[in-house]
C-alpha positions as CSV (number, residue, x, y, z in Angstrom):
1,M,-6.6,6.8,7.8
2,L,-8.3,9.1,5.3
3,H,-11.2,6.6,5.0
4,V,-11.5,6.4,8.8
5,A,-11.5,10.2,8.9
6,A,-14.2,10.3,6.2
7,E,-16.4,7.8,8.1
8,A,-16.0,9.8,11.3
9,I,-17.1,13.0,9.4
10,K,-20.1,11.3,7.9
11,D,-21.1,9.9,11.4
12,G,-20.6,13.3,13.0
13,F,-17.8,12.2,15.4
14,P,-15.3,15.0,16.3
15,F,-11.7,14.0,15.9
16,A,-8.2,15.5,15.9
17,L,-6.1,14.8,12.8
18,I,-2.5,14.1,13.6
19,T,0.2,14.2,10.9
20,S,3.9,13.5,11.0
21,V,5.5,16.7,9.5
22,G,9.1,16.2,10.4
23,I,11.4,13.1,10.7
24,S,15.1,12.6,11.3
25,G,16.8,9.3,11.9
26,G,14.8,6.1,12.1
27,S,11.0,6.1,12.0
28,A,8.2,3.5,12.2
29,R,6.1,5.5,9.8
30,P,6.9,7.7,6.7
31,L,6.6,11.5,6.7
32,G,3.1,12.5,6.1
33,S,1.5,9.6,8.0
34,L,-1.8,10.2,9.6
35,A,-3.6,9.2,12.8
36,L,-6.8,10.2,14.5
37,V,-7.9,10.8,18.1
38,T,-11.6,11.0,18.8
39,S,-13.4,13.0,21.4
40,H,-13.5,9.8,23.5
41,G,-9.7,9.7,23.5
42,Q,-9.5,6.7,21.2
43,M,-6.6,6.7,18.8
44,T,-6.6,5.1,15.3
45,G,-3.3,4.7,13.6
46,Y,0.2,5.2,14.9
47,L,3.2,7.4,14.3
48,S,5.8,5.6,16.4
49,N,6.3,2.0,17.3
50,G,4.7,2.6,20.7
51,C,7.4,4.9,22.1
52,I,5.4,8.1,22.2
53,D,1.9,7.2,20.8
54,R,0.3,7.4,24.2
55,D,1.6,10.9,24.7
56,I,0.4,11.9,21.2
57,Q,-3.0,10.3,22.0
58,A,-3.3,12.4,25.2
59,R,-2.3,15.6,23.4
60,G,-4.8,14.9,20.6
61,A,-7.6,14.5,23.1
62,A,-6.5,17.7,24.9
63,S,-6.5,19.6,21.6
64,L,-10.2,18.7,21.1
65,E,-11.0,20.3,24.4
66,T,-9.0,23.5,23.6
67,G,-9.8,23.7,19.9
68,K,-6.3,24.8,19.2
69,K,-3.8,23.4,16.7
70,A,-0.4,22.4,18.1
71,L,3.0,21.3,16.9
72,F,5.1,18.9,19.0
73,H,8.7,17.8,18.7
74,Y,9.8,14.4,20.1
75,G,13.2,12.8,20.3
76,Q,16.5,14.4,19.7
77,G,16.3,18.1,20.5
78,S,12.9,17.8,22.1
79,Q,11.7,19.7,25.2
80,F,10.3,16.4,26.5
81,M,13.3,15.0,28.2
82,D,11.3,12.0,29.6
83,L,10.0,10.9,26.3
84,K,12.8,9.1,24.3
85,L,12.9,7.6,20.9
86,P,15.1,4.6,21.2
87,C,16.1,4.8,17.5
88,G,17.8,8.1,18.3
89,G,15.8,10.1,15.8
90,A,13.3,12.9,16.0
91,L,9.6,13.3,15.1
92,K,7.5,16.4,14.7
93,V,3.7,15.9,14.8
94,L,1.0,18.4,13.9
95,I,-2.3,18.1,15.8
96,D,-5.3,19.7,14.2
97,P,-8.6,19.5,16.1
98,K,-10.5,21.2,13.3
99,P,-9.3,19.7,10.0
100,D,-11.0,20.7,6.8
101,H,-13.7,18.1,6.4
102,T,-14.4,18.9,2.7
103,T,-10.8,18.3,1.8
104,L,-10.6,15.1,3.7
105,L,-13.8,13.8,2.1
106,Q,-12.5,14.6,-1.3
107,A,-9.2,12.9,-0.6
108,D,-11.0,9.8,0.4
109,E,-13.1,9.8,-2.7
110,D,-10.0,10.3,-4.9
111,L,-8.2,7.3,-3.3
112,K,-11.3,5.1,-3.6
113,A,-11.4,6.0,-7.3
114,R,-7.7,4.9,-7.6
115,R,-6.6,8.6,-8.1
116,G,-3.9,10.2,-6.1
117,A,-4.9,12.7,-3.4
118,S,-3.0,15.6,-1.8
119,L,-3.3,17.4,1.5
120,T,-1.8,20.7,2.7
121,F,-1.3,21.3,6.4
122,T,-0.8,24.7,7.9
123,Y,1.4,25.1,11.0
124,P,0.1,27.0,14.1
125,G,1.2,30.6,14.2
126,D,0.7,33.7,12.2
127,D,3.2,33.2,9.3
128,G,1.0,30.7,7.5
129,S,3.8,28.1,7.0
130,Q,2.6,24.9,5.3
131,I,3.6,21.5,4.3
132,A,1.9,19.3,1.6
133,F,1.9,15.6,0.8
134,A,0.7,13.4,-2.1
135,Y,-1.0,10.1,-1.2
136,R,-1.2,7.1,-3.5
137,P,-4.1,4.7,-3.5
138,K,-3.7,1.5,-1.6
139,F,-1.3,-0.9,-3.4
140,R,-3.0,-3.8,-5.1
141,V,-1.7,-7.3,-6.0
142,V,-3.5,-9.2,-8.7
143,L,-2.6,-12.9,-8.8
144,A,-3.2,-15.4,-11.6
145,G,-2.3,-19.0,-10.9
146,R,-3.2,-22.3,-9.3
147,G,-1.9,-24.5,-6.5
148,A,0.0,-24.2,-3.2
149,A,2.3,-21.3,-4.1
150,F,-0.7,-19.3,-5.6
151,R,-2.7,-19.9,-2.4
152,A,0.2,-19.0,-0.1
153,T,1.0,-15.8,-2.0
154,A,-2.6,-14.6,-1.8
155,T,-2.6,-15.3,1.9
156,V,0.7,-13.4,2.5
157,A,-0.5,-10.5,0.3
158,A,-3.8,-10.2,2.2
159,A,-2.0,-10.5,5.6
160,A,0.3,-7.7,4.6
161,G,-2.7,-5.4,4.0
162,F,-2.6,-5.3,0.2
163,E,-5.8,-5.3,-1.9
164,V,-5.9,-8.7,-3.6
165,G,-7.3,-9.8,-6.9
166,I,-7.6,-13.5,-7.8
167,I,-7.6,-15.1,-11.3
168,T,-7.5,-18.9,-11.5
169,P,-8.8,-21.9,-13.6
170,E,-9.0,-24.0,-10.4
171,Q,-12.4,-24.1,-8.8
172,D,-11.0,-25.2,-5.4
173,D,-8.5,-22.4,-5.4
174,L,-11.3,-19.9,-6.4
175,E,-13.5,-21.0,-3.5
176,A,-10.6,-21.0,-1.0
177,L,-9.3,-17.6,-1.9
178,T,-12.5,-15.7,-2.6
179,P,-12.7,-14.5,1.1
180,L,-9.3,-12.9,0.7
181,S,-10.1,-11.1,-2.5
182,T,-11.0,-7.5,-2.4
183,L,-11.8,-7.5,-6.1
184,P,-14.3,-9.8,-7.9
185,P,-12.5,-13.1,-8.5
186,I,-12.1,-14.3,-12.0
187,A,-12.5,-17.9,-13.2
188,L,-10.4,-18.9,-16.2
189,T,-11.7,-21.6,-18.6
190,T,-9.1,-21.8,-21.3
191,P,-5.5,-20.7,-21.6
192,D,-6.3,-18.2,-24.4
193,Q,-9.0,-16.5,-22.3
194,V,-8.2,-12.8,-21.7
195,P,-10.1,-11.5,-18.7
196,D,-10.7,-7.8,-18.0
197,L,-7.4,-6.5,-16.5
198,S,-8.5,-2.8,-16.4
199,T,-7.8,-2.9,-12.6
200,L,-4.1,-3.0,-13.3
201,D,-2.8,0.5,-12.8
202,E,0.4,2.2,-11.7
203,N,-0.3,1.2,-8.1
204,T,-0.7,-2.6,-8.8
205,A,1.5,-5.6,-9.1
206,F,0.5,-8.5,-11.4
207,L,1.9,-12.0,-10.7
208,T,1.5,-15.3,-12.5
209,L,1.9,-18.3,-10.3
210,F,1.5,-21.3,-12.6
211,H,3.6,-24.4,-12.9
212,D,1.8,-25.1,-16.2
213,H,3.0,-22.0,-18.1
214,D,0.6,-22.3,-21.0
215,W,-1.9,-20.3,-19.0
216,E,0.5,-17.3,-19.0
217,P,1.0,-15.8,-22.5
218,A,-2.5,-14.3,-23.0
219,L,-2.6,-12.9,-19.5
220,L,0.9,-11.4,-19.8
221,Q,0.2,-9.7,-23.1
222,S,-2.9,-8.2,-21.7
223,A,-1.1,-7.1,-18.5
224,L,1.8,-5.5,-20.4
225,A,-0.7,-3.3,-22.3
226,T,-1.6,-1.6,-19.0
227,P,0.3,0.8,-16.8
228,V,0.8,-1.8,-14.1
229,A,3.7,-1.1,-11.9
230,F,5.1,-4.6,-11.5
231,V,4.9,-7.8,-13.5
232,G,6.4,-11.0,-12.1
233,C,6.2,-14.7,-12.9
234,L,6.9,-17.9,-11.0
235,G,9.2,-20.5,-12.5
236,S,12.8,-21.4,-13.2
237,K,15.3,-19.4,-15.3
238,A,14.7,-21.8,-18.2
239,A,11.0,-21.3,-17.9
240,H,11.4,-17.6,-18.0
241,A,13.6,-17.8,-21.1
242,Q,11.0,-19.9,-22.8
243,R,8.3,-17.5,-21.7
244,R,10.1,-14.5,-23.3
245,A,10.6,-16.5,-26.5
246,I,6.9,-17.3,-26.7
247,L,5.9,-13.7,-26.1
248,S,8.5,-12.4,-28.5
249,A,7.2,-14.7,-31.3
250,A,3.7,-13.3,-30.5
251,G,5.0,-9.8,-31.3
252,V,5.7,-8.5,-27.8
253,A,8.6,-6.0,-28.0
254,D,11.8,-6.5,-26.1
255,E,11.3,-3.4,-23.9
256,M,7.9,-4.8,-22.9
257,L,9.4,-8.2,-22.1
258,D,12.0,-6.5,-19.9
259,R,9.2,-5.4,-17.6
260,I,8.6,-9.0,-16.6
261,R,10.5,-10.1,-13.5
262,G,11.3,-13.8,-13.5
263,P,11.8,-16.0,-11.7
264,I,9.9,-14.0,-9.1
265,G,11.3,-13.7,-5.6
266,L,14.2,-12.1,-3.8
267,V,15.5,-15.6,-2.8
268,G,16.0,-18.2,-5.5
269,G,15.8,-21.9,-5.4
270,L,13.0,-22.2,-2.8
271,R,10.9,-25.3,-2.7
272,D,8.4,-24.4,0.0
273,A,5.1,-22.6,-1.0
274,Q,5.0,-20.4,2.0
275,L,8.6,-19.2,1.5
276,I,8.1,-18.7,-2.2
277,A,5.2,-16.5,-1.3
278,I,7.2,-14.5,1.2
279,S,10.1,-14.1,-1.3
280,A,7.7,-13.0,-4.1
281,M,5.9,-10.4,-1.9
282,A,9.3,-9.1,-0.6
283,E,10.3,-8.4,-4.2
284,V,7.0,-6.6,-4.9
285,T,7.4,-4.6,-1.7
286,E,10.9,-3.6,-2.7
287,A,9.8,-2.4,-6.1
288,M,6.5,-0.7,-5.1
289,P,6.4,3.1,-5.2
290,P,6.2,5.1,-1.9
291,S,2.7,5.6,-0.6
292,I,3.3,9.1,0.6
293,V,5.5,11.8,-1.0
294,Q,6.2,15.3,0.3
295,I,5.4,17.8,-2.5
296,A,5.8,21.2,-0.8
297,E,6.9,23.0,2.3
């Protein structure tokens, strides 16, 4: 949403910025989530699962006409008796028809540079009450591997909206997956090749998806030298024990080896590439840090 906002600013399109500033009970989106409503009434993003987004959209368009910031409370305890949240919770949204463009542009630049960004929102009224959120860059999944499980995992990761990086020695896989890759794909030539893994940061998962595990040691040593958030490997328990032994003999400390999750996947014993991919990405999703964190109120 911050990138959408930045593009609207650059193109000169007025919009109202809508932020979830209060949640109780269930919610389709986390606290601090953003949406935009343009002067044409078009809404980008969502704050509910369709329950009240149309009303939020209408109120966002109305705020652009009045130029006034507004705070609305939906669900339990709301004044809108005809607008229900089936989950039984409550949602407060702040609508700002005049958001600070400089701050939004800087936040977009920070996230594009893989730096965290923060935004502070001031409630309507005279007391100057505020709430602030920290936003992480988009989570990234870098995959090294070959074969059906490798292709399936790249497809699942891309479909889930992650940034995707591809590393493979297989030319067919490289050609098939390059359209899914948001990073320059890397072709491996030998098992001891160490590509540039500087893209691995604290908002990235690195997975090896090889059945021939001799491609893994050099890649894993390089990955473990980065602040990467998650490292996981395909294979059996026996293969993982052998993997640890090889890396240990190469001088990798036990605390570094413990960062490697293997066999990757929340569900063990799967034999289908698509299910292996879903299981692997489910474990990554479970372990990934939250994308938005409230930092002040």
